[in-house]
C-alpha positions in Angstrom: 8.7 -35.9 42.0 5.3 -36.9 40.9 5.1 -35.4 37.4 2.1 -37.5 36.4 0.2 -36.2 39.4 1.2 -32.6 38.6 0.1 -33.0 35.0 -3.3 -34.4 36.2 -3.8 -31.5 38.6 -2.9 -29.0 35.9 -5.2 -30.7 33.5 -8.0 -30.3 36.0 -7.1 -26.6 36.3 -7.3 -26.3 32.5 -10.7 -27.9 32.5 -12.0 -25.6 35.3 -10.6 -22.5 33.7 -10.2 -23.2 30.0 -9.7 -19.5 29.2 -6.6 -19.4 31.4 -3.5 -19.7 29.3 -1.4 -19.7 32.5 -2.4 -23.3 33.3 -1.8 -24.5 29.8 1.7 -22.9 29.8 2.4 -24.6 33.1 1.1 -27.9 31.9 3.2 -27.6 28.8 6.3 -27.2 30.9 5.3 -30.3 32.9 4.8 -32.2 29.7 8.3 -31.1 28.7 9.8 -32.4 31.9 8.1 -35.7 31.0 9.6 -35.4 27.5 6.0 -35.6 26.1 7.0 -33.1 23.4 3.8 -33.3 21.2 1.6 -32.5 24.2 3.9 -29.7 25.3 3.8 -28.2 21.9 0.0 -28.4 21.8 -0.2 -26.4 25.1 2.4 -23.9 24.0 0.5 -23.4 20.7 -2.7 -22.7 22.6 -0.9 -20.0 24.7 0.8 -18.5 21.7 -2.5 -18.3 19.7 -3.7 -15.8 22.3 -0.4 -14.3 23.4 2.1 -14.6 20.4 4.7 -12.4 22.0 5.4 -14.5 25.1 9.2 -15.1 25.1 9.3 -17.9 27.7 6.6 -19.8 25.9 8.4 -19.3 22.5 11.6 -20.6 24.1 9.8 -23.6 25.6 8.1 -24.4 22.3 11.3 -24.0 20.4 13.1 -26.4 22.8 10.3 -29.0 22.3 10.4 -28.5 18.6 14.2 -29.1 18.6 13.7 -32.3 20.5 11.3 -33.5 17.8 13.9 -32.5 15.1 11.7 -29.7 13.8 14.8 -27.5 13.6 13.2 -24.9 11.3 10.4 -24.4 13.8 12.8 -24.3 16.7 14.9 -21.6 14.9 11.8 -19.5 14.2 10.7 -19.7 17.9 14.2 -19.0 19.3 14.7 -16.0 16.9 11.2 -14.6 17.8 12.0 -15.1 21.5 15.4 -13.3 21.1 13.7 -10.4 19.2 11.4 -9.9 22.1 14.0 -10.6 24.8 17.6 -9.9 23.4 19.2 -11.2 26.6 17.6 -14.7 26.4 20.9 -16.5 26.8 19.3 -20.0 26.8 17.5 -19.3 23.5 20.8 -17.8 22.1 22.8 -20.8 23.1 20.3 -23.3 21.7 20.0 -21.3 18.5 23.8 -21.4 18.3 23.8 -25.2 18.8 21.3 -25.8 16.1 23.1 -23.6 13.6 26.4 -25.2 14.5 25.1 -28.7 13.9 23.6 -27.6 10.6 26.9 -26.2 9.5 25.7 -22.6 9.6 28.9 -21.5 11.3 28.8 -17.7 11.0 25.2 -17.7 12.3 26.2 -20.1 15.1 29.1 -17.9 16.0 26.9 -14.9 16.2 24.3 -16.6 18.5 27.0 -18.1 20.7 28.9 -14.7 21.0 25.7 -13.0 22.0 25.0 -15.8 24.6 28.5 -15.4 26.0 28.1 -11.6 26.1 24.9 -12.0 28.2 26.3 -14.8 30.4 30.2 -14.9 30.2 30.3 -18.2 32.1 28.9 -19.9 29.0 32.4 -19.6 27.4 33.5 -22.4 29.8 30.8 -24.8 28.4 29.6 -26.1 25.0 29.3 -22.6 23.6 33.0 -21.9 24.3 34.0 -25.3 22.7 31.9 -24.6 19.7 33.2 -21.0 19.3 36.8 -22.3 19.3 36.0 -24.9 16.7 34.1 -22.3 14.6 37.1 -19.9 14.8 39.4 -22.7 13.5 37.0 -23.7 10.7 36.3 -20.1 9.6 39.9 -19.1 9.5 41.5 -22.1 7.9 43.3 -21.2 4.7 42.4 -23.3 1.6 
């Protein structure tokens, strides 16, 4: 798994065809695999400047933003992604997680429920655990 070599090859492709947003998007995903979040975001920004309604790029940038603790930016990207692709279960689940950790329980619950509706097996994972905790917290009597 030679990520550095793949990034170098994709960078060469970007230089040879700078107008191609496909290569920038692919390189952004490679940067994400290297956890080079700022470089990934720069490539995703470049793609979205030309094609602002690309759900997979919005998801990828949202994930990178979340890794850099830009949670407002991540939420905006995930919500835009979900508007364009309502069945984007990964975006729904990550949106639910961010909302959960921020204490925005009803919004987290909504995102998680939508993710579980799209992919029922998510109920067995973190989404299901958080949904159970949210239920308890929202229905506790004072």
